[in-house]
N, C-alpha and C positions, 0 to 999 in steps of 0.2 A: 787695195781694197775701193770695192766699187758701191755705186751708190746703194743698192740692197743689203751689201754688208754692212755699211754705214747707219743704214737704217735699224738693222739688227742689232748694232752695237746701242745705239740710242735707247732702243727697247731695252736691252740686257740690263743697263745701268740706269734705268728709270731715268733718263735726263729730259728734263722740260724743255719746252719750245721746241719741239721736233721739227715743225715746218721751218721754222728759222734756220736749224743749224742744216736742216737738209739743203735749203737754199744757199748758205754759206759752202756747204762742202761742193755743191754744183759749181760754184764761183770759183772755187779753189781749183777744182778740176780742169778750169777752162783757163785756168792762168793768174785769177786776181791775187795779186799779193797780199792785201790784209787778211782776205779771207785763207789763203794759204797759211797765214800766221796764226789766225784765229781756230782753225782747224788742227793745226799742230798742238796748239796749247790745249785744247780740248784733249787730244789723244795723250799728252803728258798729264793730264791729270787722272786718266784712267790708265796710266801704265803701257798706252801701246807704243813703245817707244821706238821701235823700227820705223813704224810708219810716221810718229813725229820726226825722226831724223831725215826720212826721205823728203816729207815737205818742206822742212827747214833750208835743208841743201838746196831743193829748188828754188826756193824764194831767195834766197842767197846769191844764188848764180844771177838773179835778177836784180842784184844790186839793192835787195831791201835790206834797209838798215835795221828794221826791228828784228826780221828773221835774223840777221848775222848776231844781233844781241842775244836773244834767246839761245840760238844755238850754241853761242859761245857759255852761255849759263850752263846748258845741258852737257859740255863738253869738261867743263869744269867742275859740275857735281857728279860727273861719270855716270849719267844715267845709262842703263842698258849696258854699264861695262863697256861705254865706248867713250873715246875723247882723252885727252890730258890738258894739264895747265897751259903747255906751249901753243895747242889749238885754240883754246880758249883764248889767249893772249893775242893771237892772230885776228880772231874773229872781232873781239873787242876793238882794238887798234883800227880795222876796217870800217866799223859800224861808228867808231868815235870819229874817223875822218870825215864820214858823212854828216856829221852833226848830230848824233844821237847822246843825248846829256846822260843817260845811265851808263852806257858804254863807255862814255869818257871818264865817271867816276871809277867803274872797274877796272880800266886799263891803269888809272892812277894808283889803285889800291895793288895791282899786280907789279908795278915800278916800285912803289915804297915798300912792300914786302918781299921781292925778289921772286915773285911766283912765274913761271914760264918764261922768266927774262932774268938779266941780270940785276940787282938794287941799282935804281937811278933815282935820288930823290930830288931832282932838278926836274927832271921830267916828269915825276909824281906831282910835283908842286904846280908846273904848267897845266899839266892837264885836270889837275882838281880845281884850278880856279876857272878852265873853263867851262868845267861841270857847275861849278857854284854861279858863273856869270849868266847860266841856263836856269837857274832855281834848282838846284840838288841840295837838299839839307844835309845829305851824308857829306857831301864835297866839302860844305861849309864849316861842319863839325870837324874836319880832317884837317882843313886849312888851320884852324885855330889851333889844334894840337901841334902842328907842324911850327907855327909861329910861336908857339909858348915853348917848345922843345928845340926849336932850331934845326928844325930837319929840311934840308933845301934851299935854307936862309938863314938871315941873321935872327937870333930872337928879338921879337919885337911884341911887349904886352898887350900894346892899344890894339894893334894888329888881331893879337889872339883873340882878345875879347869881343873886336868886333866882328870876327867870324863865329866864335861860339854864339853871340848874341844874335846875328842874321839866322843861325841854325835853329836855335832856340823858338825864335818869333815864326820858324816854319814848322814848329812840331816837332821838331827832332829829340827824342826822349833821351838820349845821352848827352845832347846840349843842354836841354833844360837841367837834368840833374848837375851837370857840369856848372851853369852858371848858379845853380843852388850853392854849392860848394864855394864857388869863388865868392860870392858874398857873404857865407858862414865864416869864410876863413879871412877875409880881406886880401884877398890875391889879385894879380894881375893890374896892381895899381887901385883898387876900388876899396872904398870902405867898408871895413865890416858892417853888414847890415842884415840882422838876422830876420826881420820881418820879410825882407825881400828874398832871404834864404829859403823860409818857409814857403813863401808863394811858389815859388819856380820847384820845390820840393812836392809840393802839392800837386802843382801841372804833369809833373813825371810820374807822381805816384796814381795819377787816373790813367796812365798808359803802363800800369803795373811793373814801374821801375823798382826792384826789390830794396836797393840801396837808398833811394829816397824815400820809400815808405818806413823804413828803419829810422831815418833821420827825423821823419816827422814826430814819430813816436818819442823819439829822444827830446826834441824840442818842446812838447807837451809836458814830459816827464820833467826837465830841469827849467823850464820857464823862457826858451829862447825865442824871442820873437813872438812871443803869447803868454796868456796866463798858464800856469802849471795846471795840470789837469789829469790826476793819475789814470782816470776812466778811459779819457780819450787815448792817452800814452798806451794803455795795455790794448785799445782797440785797434792800433796802427800797428802794433808789434804783433798780434794777431794776424794781422792782414801779411806784415812781411813773413812770419813764420809760415804760413800758408803758401808762401812763394818761395821757399824754400830755405829762410835766413836762420842760420842755427843760434846766432846772438839773440836774435829777438824770441826764440823759440824758450833759451835760458831764461829771458826775463820774464816772459809768462808764466813759466815753472815757477820762479822765485815769488813772483806775485799772488799766485793761486796756493803755494804752500804757507802762507799767512791767512787765507782767506776762505779756501775751499776745497777741502782733501780730495774730492771725487775730481773735480776739475785738473788740479794738480796731478793726479794718477794719469789722466788721459793726456794731457800734453807733456809728462815724462815719456810716456811712449812714443809721443811723436819726436821728442828729441832724441830717442834711442835710435829711430828710424832714419833720423837726418845723419844722427854719428854714422851709423852703419852706412849709409850713401857715399858718405865721405869718402871713408877709409876702404871701399870694396875697389 
């Protein structure tokens, strides 16, 4: 693709900041590594996969770790029906060895799950630790899970809680929910604390975590860590229902069956749709 063809692509998709993108494209054609990655990601967004692969291959040959990481993602997703887990693994490993934090995390995931390589929990643990040390919240969360379950290491409740906490403080939604559950149930050596549990459920719910949203409703319904409030409970059950939670929808139906026949009918229809989605 030349300069004029790229300009036509920008106009076709009504992409804003044309001058900026044209400047980036020209820099990419001159071999600027970051510009190559930027243009490749634009091609990815608009389904120009052949052009995307060509650019990422070119930048990877220049030992550009960001290009290796993004190319690994493309191969893992098999975009344009190209790539494989083995190729993704190889690219993540090369990028990780060059210090790319997210590539370290993805490489660790592949070792943990046996994707593109044999399962190796010890290698997974080592790479998750490196990624966590560079601030990757997902790696912190997975380390919490590994220490909790004894994967690649001995079970260690204090380490598990510490890594979950680090991840939650970095706003990882699964970690926020997990910390909420730990406090709700009194796990990993922590005292049961419904107020702290609700605090973390609320934070996770802000990021549309369905189970956290359901649990907030449950807390309001039964008064765990908060004064009982049926109306607020139903409000959060509705939110969980809209996120696809079947049990929350049943709660809403039951509530309206006693208070509002029209609303009950509407929510029964939603319950039927969710049931069908589950069993399709």
